[in-house]
C-alpha positions, -999 to +999 in steps of 0.1 A: +417-352-555+442-380-560+468-389-534+497-413-537+512-427-505+548-441-504+563-461-476+600-469-482+615-495-458+649-509-457+641-537-482+608-528-498+586-500-512+548-499-505+526-476-524+488-468-526+466-446-547+436-429-531+408-409-546+388-384-526+350-385-533+325-356-531+320-363-494+356-360-486+361-397-480+393-413-494+389-446-513+418-468-523+421-473-561+452-494-562+481-506-541+515-522-547+546-536-531+581-538-545+599-564-523+635-575-519+652-543-531+686-549-546+682-587-548+678-611-577+644-623-565+629-588-563+594-584-576+565-560-578+529-569-569+502-545-580+465-549-569+433-531-579+397-541-575+399-561-607+435-571-612+465-586-594+497-582-614+531-595-604+564-591-623+601-598-616+625-569-612+663-568-617+679-557-584+660-524-582+670-495-560+645-470-547+644-451-579+638-482-600+611-494-575+593-461-578+596-461-616+581-495-616+553-483-594+545-454-617+545-478-646+518-499-630+496-468-621+496-455-657+496-489-675+471-487-704+454-519-695+452-521-657+465-487-645+442-461-628+458-430-643+463-417-678+493-396-667+512-395-634+507-357-634+471-363-623+483-370-588+476-340-566+498-349-536+523-375-525+523-386-488+554-402-474+557-423-442+585-409-421+593-429-390+611-405-367+608-367-365+624-363-331+616-329-315+617-312-349+583-322-362+551-320-342+529-328-372+528-336-409+546-311-431+550-301-467+584-312-478+611-288-490+649-288-487+647-274-452+625-302-440+648-328-456+677-312-438+659-315-404+650-351-412+686-359-419+694-346-384+670-373-370+688-403-387+706-414-355+672-418-338+660-443-364+691-455-383+673-483-401+641-465-411+649-428-416+676-432-444+651-453-464+623-428-459+646-400-470+658-418-501+622-425-511+614-388-507+644-377-528+635-401-556+598-392-556+606-355-557+629-362-587+602-382-605+573-359-597+590-325-594+557-305-597+537-325-572+534-313-536+548-339-512+541-344-475+560-361-447+538-379-421+558-388-390+551-418-368+564-399-338+543-368-343+511-381-328+529-387-295+542-351-291+512-344-269+526-368-242+530-347-210+564-341-194+558-364-164+553-393-189+579-383-214+610-377-192+631-406-179+642-407-142+678-400-153+700-369-146+678-342-161+706-329-184+703-361-205+668-349-215+676-312-216+709-313-235+707-346-254+670-352-260+669-386-242+632-391-237+601-411-247+592-405-284+568-434-291+561-451-324+531-464-345+516-429-342+501-429-376+484-463-369+472-451-335+458-418-350+439-438-377+426-464-352+413-439-327+395-420-355+381-451-371+368-467-339+349-435-331+334-436-366+325-472-361+309-466-327+293-433-336+311-416-308+330-383-305+368-386-304+370-354-283+349-371-256+365-406-256+392-424-236+407-450-259+435-476-255+451-487-288+469-521-289+490-521-321+501-557-323+524-568-351+560-579-351+564-545-335+540-538-306+528-508-288+500-498-264+488-462-264+465-442-242+445-417-263+426-393-241+401-372-260+421-374-292+455-368-276+483-394-270+491-391-232+513-422-229+526-451-250+546-482-243+574-476-267+599-450-257+632-436-269+637-467-291+613-494-303+626-521-280+607-514-248+571-519-236+553-552-245+575-581-257+575-584-295+584-608-322+622-606-316+624-576-292+624-581-254+601-553-243+604-539-207+635-551-189+653-543-157+683-524-170+705-542-144+697-575-162+713-562-194+744-549-175+747-583-158+745-602-191+770-579-208+794-585-179+789-622-176+792-630-214+815-601-222+791-587-248+799-556-268+773-528-272+766-541-307+761-577-295+739-565-266+718-545-291+715-576-313+703-596-283+676-571-273+663-565-309+668-597-327+671-627-303+645-619-277+607-616-275+585-644-288+615-659-306+636-659-275+610-674-252+595-700-276+629-709-291+612-717-325+597-686-341+588-649-339+555-655-357+525-656-334+504-678-357+532-705-357+537-701-319+500-704-312+496-736-333+525-752-315+512-740-281+478-757-289+497-789-298+513-789-264+547-770-267+552-755-232+575-728-242+552-716-270+523-715-245+545-695-222+553-671-249+517-665-257+507-661-220+536-637-214+526-616-244+490-614-232+501-606-197+522-576-208+491-564-226+468-568-196+493-548-175+495-519-200+457-518-206+451-516-168+478-490-163+466-468-191+430-470-179+443-457-146+463-429-163+431-416-181+408-422-151+389-448-170+384-463-204+356-460-230+370-480-259+397-507-264+411-513-299+431-542-313+449-535-346+479-548-365+485-584-377+482-601-343+456-578-330+434-584-360+439-622-363+445-637-329+413-643-310+432-661-284+455-632-276+426-608-275+407-631-251+437-637-228+446-600-227+411-589-213+404-620-193+410-603-160+398-568-169+361-572-164+364-551-132+372-522-156+341-529-176+361-546-204+347-579-217+345-597-250+316-616-267+331-650-274+312-656-306+320-622-320+357-626-311+359-659-329+341-647-360+360-642-393+367-605-390+371-593-426+362-557-417+363-534-387+342-550-360+329-545-324+336-577-304+322-566-270+287-575-259+260-548-266+257-541-229+294-538-222+304-505-204+336-505-226+334-510-263+361-534-276+368-534-313+391-548-339+402-521-364+420-531-396+454-512-397+454-487-425+484-464-421+483-457-458+448-441-456+459-420-426+490-408-446+467-399-475+443-381-452+471-361-436+485-352-469+452-340-484+446-320-452+480-303-455+474-296-492+439-281-486+450-260-457+478-244-477+457-240-508+486-250-529+482-238-565+487-261-595+523-265-605+536-259-570+572-270-564+579-262-528+576-237-500+595-231-468+580-246-437 
């Protein structure tokens, strides 16, 4: 079984090729990235266990990017396939499925139509996802293709955590409610930490801290998402690289009134001028901010301390929501690489049984690792983010469940 995953963003295309072994485990054979779509400095980078290849591209669109990806995969010297037709299934990252998709689905024209209806919920991401799907279906017309939605994992959030305290008709008639994001990453991390710890997912209360330029904290109770810090949009919850996180809505109204901001200007303030960048005044990159904080920059230190404080609050709150916690996971770029953030985030949580072994926390974590002491009541782990593997896993599962025959070209969902 060979699975190709495709993640089309607004300016890039990521792809990975996985092979399923006799035990059902998926192993990555190759991965690639086409960056700077539509620009003169666009390039493709292709990586296997033996080769790293880079090449310039001439202002590629999504189709040209995928054509370049296919060329690398079937290259006679460093490709992993003799023919692109060897691929059994293609899995696509899809950011927002709204209320229309509660899980991964086999793609057909009806599915694409429903995805188009969700564009307003993710106007930056969904159009790119859809264009990638259209081009991939054109280039591989006989290969089953699956959409894996970031929001689907959070469909299990109960009503009392999903509905906002606004007039109920906003939820009932217009669908204004918590959706959550990073679901694919959370799903993978919760499964992976249970595998690492030798514990059953169905018996575990897990909190996932997905910390990158975008940030979310998610409560996973026995395999089900029961609450998450991101809501209707991806601007709330924990402060992020350039996004403000939780904010008294009256503050926004006051700022808009005082500075005569339009809705577009206010949106830009919340999404692009706030968070780590807004507080530090120098960068949205945690590594840069950390270095400057250690050198004595007070605003950078404040930014790091605020970031960790948000995390502490959410971890404590979600432990209460689940009636306890068995495992705490850090994942994503910051979660995997910032020992200082991890330490600050759990510093006051020992009353919950959460503590970190300092030596393990400071070690060079090249792989998934447990960083709590052996006698800790709560297991704390760093799990390497691998959304691509989760997309491949979901796609293979859909394919196997439907028992799709060779030469399949689409069914109604």
